[in-house]
N, C-alpha and C positions, 0 to 999 in steps of 0.2 A: 454426905450422908452414905448409908448405907439402906438398898432396900431392901423390902419383906417382904415384896410379893413376889408369888412365887410366879416360873416363869412354864411352867410346866404347862403341853399345850394340851388339849382333847380333841381327838378324832375319832368322827363319826363315820358310821362306814353307812350306808345306802342299801335297801332290799331291793333284790331282781324281786321283777312278779314274781316267781316260783314259788319264795317260800312263806310257808304258812305265814300269818299273822295273827290267830290265836284265836278266841275264839267270837268275842267281843270289836274285832278291829277289823275282821268282814268290812271286804263291799257290798251291798245290799241288791240284787238289781231293782229289786219294786223299787229302793229310795230314788236308783236313779230313774227309770220308769218314769217316777212323777215329777221329776226337774226337767225332765226331758217334754212330757206330759202340757206344763206349766207352761212353754215358755210359746208356742203358740198363741193362745189369746191373751198370752202377755203384748200392750199399747210400747214397752219400753224394749222390745224382741227385734233386732235387725232380720231383712227379710232372708235377707244372709242361715243367720241365726234359726229360724222359725222353718227352713229348708235342711239345714243338718238335725235340728230334733227330730223331724219328720224321717230323713234316713236311716236314724239312730232307732226312732220306736218302728220304723217297717227291720231292721235290721235283729231286733233281738224279739221277733214277730208278734208285735205289738198293734202295728200297723191298725187295725180296726181303730185306736184310742189318738188316732190323728185329726178326727176330727175336729171340725169350728164350728161354733155355732152361728148360726145366721143372724144372730142378734150379736152377739161379738166383734163379728163382721162389720157389719151396719156402724154399730162403737169404736168403733178400728179408726172406718172412713170418714167419718165426719169430726173423727181427733172427742169422745164423749167419753171421758172417764165415769167407771164406779165411782168414786169418792171423790169428790171435791179436792182440789187439794190445798186448798188454805178455807179455812172457815170463819165467818166473821162474824163476830157476836154485837 
């Protein structure tokens, strides 16, 4: 049988960090900071992840935003979640 399938391959080029991405595809530093701000109070984040997030926020000049509230620290220490994992009906 003769195959009708095309054997052409597509080559993709990767962008360098210096290339422009366009108006709507740029990295937003506020969104990056929001992600790093969400990491410290998250109970699923590792200790190393919390340290990394704090370090990155300080590097971005947002060191005052690394504060985790006392209530969140107590909840984390006791393993209390804000929302229960499974609701019983």
